[in-house]
C-alpha positions in Angstrom: -43.3 -30.3 2.8 -46.2 -32.9 2.6 -49.5 -31.8 1.1 -52.7 -33.8 1.7 -56.1 -33.9 -0.1 -59.2 -33.5 2.0 -62.7 -34.5 1.1 -65.6 -32.1 1.5 -69.2 -33.1 2.3 -70.0 -34.0 -1.3 -67.0 -36.3 -1.5 -64.9 -34.1 -3.8 -61.2 -33.9 -3.0 -59.8 -30.5 -2.1 -56.2 -29.9 -3.1 -54.7 -27.7 -0.3 -51.6 -27.0 -2.4 -53.6 -25.4 -5.2 -55.6 -23.3 -2.7 -52.3 -22.0 -1.2 -50.9 -21.2 -4.6 -54.1 -19.4 -5.6 -54.0 -17.4 -2.4 -50.3 -16.4 -2.9 -51.0 -15.5 -6.5 -53.9 -13.3 -5.4 -51.8 -11.6 -2.8 -49.1 -11.0 -5.3 -51.5 -9.5 -7.8 -53.0 -7.2 -5.1 -49.5 -6.1 -4.1 -48.5 -5.6 -7.8 -51.6 -3.5 -8.3 -50.8 -1.4 -5.3 -47.3 -0.7 -6.6 -48.6 0.2 -10.0 -51.2 2.6 -8.5 -48.7 4.2 -6.1 -46.4 4.9 -9.1 -49.3 6.6 -10.8 -49.0 9.4 -8.4 -45.3 9.9 -9.4 -45.7 11.1 -12.9 -47.4 7.9 -13.9 -44.0 6.3 -14.4 -45.3 2.8 -14.5 -47.9 3.4 -17.1 -45.5 5.5 -19.2 -43.0 2.6 -19.0 -45.6 0.0 -20.0 -46.8 2.2 -22.9 -43.3 2.8 -24.1 -42.7 -1.0 -24.2 -45.7 -1.6 -26.4 -45.6 1.6 -28.5 -42.1 2.7 -29.4 -43.6 5.8 -31.0 -45.0 6.9 -27.7 -41.5 6.6 -26.2 -40.1 8.9 -28.8 -42.9 11.4 -28.1 -42.2 11.4 -24.4 -38.4 11.3 -24.5 -38.1 14.9 -23.6 -40.2 14.5 -20.5 -38.2 14.4 -17.2 -39.5 11.0 -16.1 -37.7 7.9 -14.9 -38.2 4.7 -16.8 -39.7 2.2 -14.4 -39.6 -1.3 -15.9 -41.9 -4.2 -15.3 -38.8 -5.9 -13.7 -38.5 -2.9 -11.3 -42.2 -3.2 -10.4 -41.9 -7.0 -9.7 -38.8 -6.4 -7.5 -40.6 -3.8 -5.6 -43.7 -6.0 -5.2 -41.7 -8.8 -3.5 -39.8 -6.2 -1.4 -36.3 -6.9 -2.8 -35.7 -3.3 -3.7 -35.1 -2.5 -0.1 -32.8 -5.4 0.6 -29.3 -4.4 1.7 -26.6 -5.6 4.0 -27.5 -3.1 6.7 -31.2 -4.1 6.6 -30.3 -7.8 6.9 -28.1 -7.0 9.9 -30.8 -4.9 11.5 -33.4 -7.7 11.1 -31.0 -10.3 12.7 -29.5 -8.1 15.4 -32.1 -5.8 17.1 -29.4 -3.5 18.6 -28.6 -2.0 15.2 -32.2 -0.7 15.0 -31.1 2.0 17.4 -28.3 3.2 15.1 -29.0 6.5 13.3 -30.0 6.1 9.7 -27.6 8.9 8.9 -24.9 6.2 8.7 -26.6 4.9 5.6 -25.8 6.1 2.1 -29.4 6.4 0.9 -28.4 6.2 -2.8 -27.1 2.7 -2.7 -28.1 1.4 0.8 -24.4 0.8 1.7 -22.7 1.8 4.9 -21.5 5.4 4.6 -17.8 6.0 4.7 -15.7 9.1 5.1 -14.8 10.6 1.8 -11.2 10.0 1.0 -8.8 12.8 0.2 -9.4 14.8 -3.0 -6.4 16.4 -4.6 -6.7 20.2 -4.3 -4.7 23.1 -3.0 -6.5 23.2 0.3 -5.0 19.9 1.5 -1.4 20.6 1.0 1.3 23.2 1.6 3.5 24.3 -1.2 6.3 26.8 -1.0 7.3 28.9 -4.0 10.4 30.9 -5.0 8.4 34.1 -4.3 8.3 33.2 -0.6 11.6 34.7 0.6 13.1 33.3 3.7 12.6 35.3 6.9 15.7 37.6 7.0 15.6 37.5 10.8 15.5 33.7 11.0 18.6 32.0 12.4 20.0 29.4 10.1 19.8 25.8 11.5 23.1 24.4 12.6 22.3 21.4 10.4 22.2 23.6 7.3 24.8 23.1 4.5 24.5 25.8 1.8 26.6 23.8 -0.7 23.8 21.3 -1.1 21.3 23.9 -2.4 19.9 23.1 -5.8 17.9 25.0 -8.4 14.3 24.7 -7.4 11.8 23.4 -10.0 8.4 23.7 -8.4 6.8 21.8 -11.4 8.6 18.6 -10.4 8.0 17.7 -6.8 10.7 15.4 -5.5 9.6 14.8 -2.0 6.1 14.0 -0.7 5.3 14.3 3.0 2.1 13.0 4.6 0.8 11.6 7.9 -1.1 8.4 8.5 -1.6 9.5 12.2 -2.1 13.1 11.5 -3.2 14.1 15.1 -0.2 12.7 17.0 0.8 15.4 19.4 3.8 16.9 21.3 4.1 18.7 24.6 2.4 21.1 25.6 -0.5 19.2 24.1 -1.7 16.3 26.1 -4.0 14.5 23.7 -4.5 14.1 19.9 -4.9 17.5 18.4 -5.8 19.3 15.1 -3.5 22.2 16.1 -0.7 22.0 13.5 1.9 23.6 15.7 1.5 20.9 18.4 1.2 17.9 16.1 3.3 16.0 13.5 1.8 18.3 10.9 3.9 21.2 12.4 7.0 19.0 11.9 6.0 18.4 8.3 5.6 22.1 7.8 9.1 22.7 9.1 10.6 19.9 7.0 8.8 21.0 3.7 9.9 24.6 4.2 13.5 23.8 4.9 13.7 21.5 1.8 12.3 24.1 -0.6 13.7 27.3 0.7 17.1 26.3 1.8 17.9 23.2 -0.4 15.8 23.9 -3.5 14.0 20.6 -3.4 10.4 20.9 -4.5 8.2 19.3 -1.8 4.5 18.6 -1.3 3.2 18.4 2.2 -0.2 16.8 2.6 -2.1 17.6 5.7 -5.2 15.4 5.3 -6.4 14.1 8.6 -6.2 10.3 8.1 -6.6 9.4 11.8 -10.3 10.3 12.2 -10.7 6.5 12.3 -7.5 5.3 13.8 -7.8 1.6 12.7 -8.3 2.7 9.1 -5.5 5.3 9.1 -3.1 3.5 6.8 -5.9 2.6 4.4 -7.0 6.2 4.2 -3.4 7.6 3.8 -2.8 4.9 1.2 -5.7 6.4 -0.8 -4.1 9.8 -0.6 -0.7 8.5 -1.5 -2.1 6.6 -4.5 -3.7 9.8 -5.9 -0.4 11.6 -5.7 1.3 8.8 -7.5 -1.4 8.8 -10.1 -0.8 12.5 -10.8 3.0 12.7 -10.3 4.0 9.1 -11.1 6.8 9.0 -8.5 8.9 10.9 -6.1 12.5 10.6 -5.0 11.4 10.2 -1.4 7.9 9.7 0.1 7.8 10.2 3.9 5.0 9.1 6.2 5.9 11.3 9.2 4.9 10.0 12.6 5.7 10.4 16.3 6.5 7.6 18.8 5.2 7.3 22.3 6.8 6.7 25.7 5.5 6.8 29.3 6.9 9.5 31.5 10.4 9.8 30.2 11.7 12.8 28.2 14.2 11.5 25.7 16.3 14.0 23.7 19.3 14.1 21.4 21.8 16.8 22.0 23.4 17.8 18.6 25.4 21.0 18.1 24.2 22.2 21.5 20.5 21.8 20.5 18.0 19.7 22.2 16.3 17.6 19.5 13.7 14.9 19.4 15.4 11.7 18.4 14.3 10.0 15.2 13.7 6.4 14.2 13.0 4.7 10.8 10.5 2.0 10.3 10.2 -0.6 7.5 7.9 -3.5 6.8 8.9 -6.8 5.1 5.4 -7.7 3.8 5.7 -5.8 0.6 7.3 -6.4 -2.8 9.5 -3.2 -2.5 11.0 -4.1 0.8 14.6 -4.3 -0.6 14.4 -0.9 -2.1 12.6 0.6 0.9 15.2 -0.8 3.2 18.1 0.4 1.0 16.8 4.0 1.1 16.2 3.8 4.8 19.7 2.4 5.4 21.1 5.3 3.4 19.4 7.9 5.4 20.1 6.2 8.7 23.8 5.9 7.7 24.0 9.6 6.9 22.4 10.4 10.3 24.9 8.2 12.1 27.9 9.8 10.3 26.7 13.4 10.4 24.8 13.6 13.6 25.7 10.8 16.0 22.9 10.2 18.5 20.1 11.7 16.4 18.9 8.4 15.0 17.6 5.5 17.2 18.1 3.2 14.3 15.7 1.2 12.1 12.8 -1.0 13.4 11.7 -3.6 10.9 8.3 -5.3 11.2 7.7 -8.7 9.6 4.1 -7.7 9.0 3.5 -4.0 9.2 -0.1 -2.6 9.2 -1.0 -2.4 5.5 2.8 -2.7 5.0 2.8 1.0 6.0 1.9 1.7 2.4 5.5 0.8 1.4 4.1 -1.6 -1.1 2.9 1.3 -3.2 6.3 2.6 -4.2 10.0 1.7 -3.7 10.7 5.2 -2.3 8.2 5.2 0.6 9.8 5.5 4.1 8.3 6.0 7.6 10.0 8.3 10.1 9.1 8.6 13.8 10.1 12.0 15.1 10.4 12.1 18.8 7.9 11.1 21.5 4.8 12.5 23.1 7.0 13.9 25.9 9.2 15.9 23.5 8.2 19.5 22.9 6.9 20.7 19.6 10.0 23.0 19.4 12.4 20.0 19.7 10.5 18.0 17.1 10.4 20.9 14.6 14.2 21.5 15.2 14.7 17.8 14.3 12.9 18.4 11.0 15.8 20.6 9.8 18.3 17.9 10.5 16.1 15.4 8.5 16.1 18.0 5.7 19.9 17.9 5.7 19.8 14.1 5.5 17.4 14.2 2.5 19.5 16.9 0.8 22.6 14.8 1.2 20.8 11.7 -0.2 19.5 13.7 -3.2 22.6 15.8 -4.0 23.8 15.7 -7.5 26.9 13.6 -8.0 
């Protein structure tokens, strides 16, 4: 910027730059004074802070007061308006459309975009079966069940973890995503967890957290859940992200032992450091399925770059299983869960 000197009627030069600086300094002082006066109404925080800086004894005397320590730095920042600067405020100033977005989306404590709280480990988010829960005496044993595989249950050492990245994936009779457990993949998880614990003595945790409230972030959210379980339990023998596939119009089933089942498929991702171990565990389960129940498994689909590596990067024992399609009934899918339990019991049996 170029500044010029102008002469007044008496011939004296007037420095425009100095006048501008003086005006800016005056505006700053007026603004600073306003900030100081406004804080006076709020327990005189500014004055207490300045007094404490100059007289340490005064700070000791007032230390029991419930007042916030507003520093000169804070006052200067507020004077120039930087205290309200945030990513969202910048976006709103540049893109007028965002001025119409509700301010409820803002976390007012740190001016950041609000996010849904991730899963917190508590008993309300999971199903656990205990030895006190006796099996229903009227229940008909699954044709997949092999009693010789039953082990001694140790509920203090969970060996299998089940969760759902796409928690609201549905089965017939539902026609859209649903929170009704019996009509979703959660109902399949319930059946699988119950079969593993009650009939095979394999301690199992089934997490029912809804990770698909924001579909694009589903794997990120389920990854947070998985990591918290790993932090608490260190590891599991098998970790299952239980899903459902989709198909248009067709009803595809697998007929095993005279039962109509929802066919299953395994999914792996190469973009993770545990791919070899993930694939080995998946190969083992798929091989057992092919040998014991031909036609149940549709095989293994491997992605070069899976979404967030399907969280298989978090542990060597993470696998993803697709149970049936949207056209399968919830009864068919839950019946398949008992066959999956048999595969897991075979894989974890004591040699």
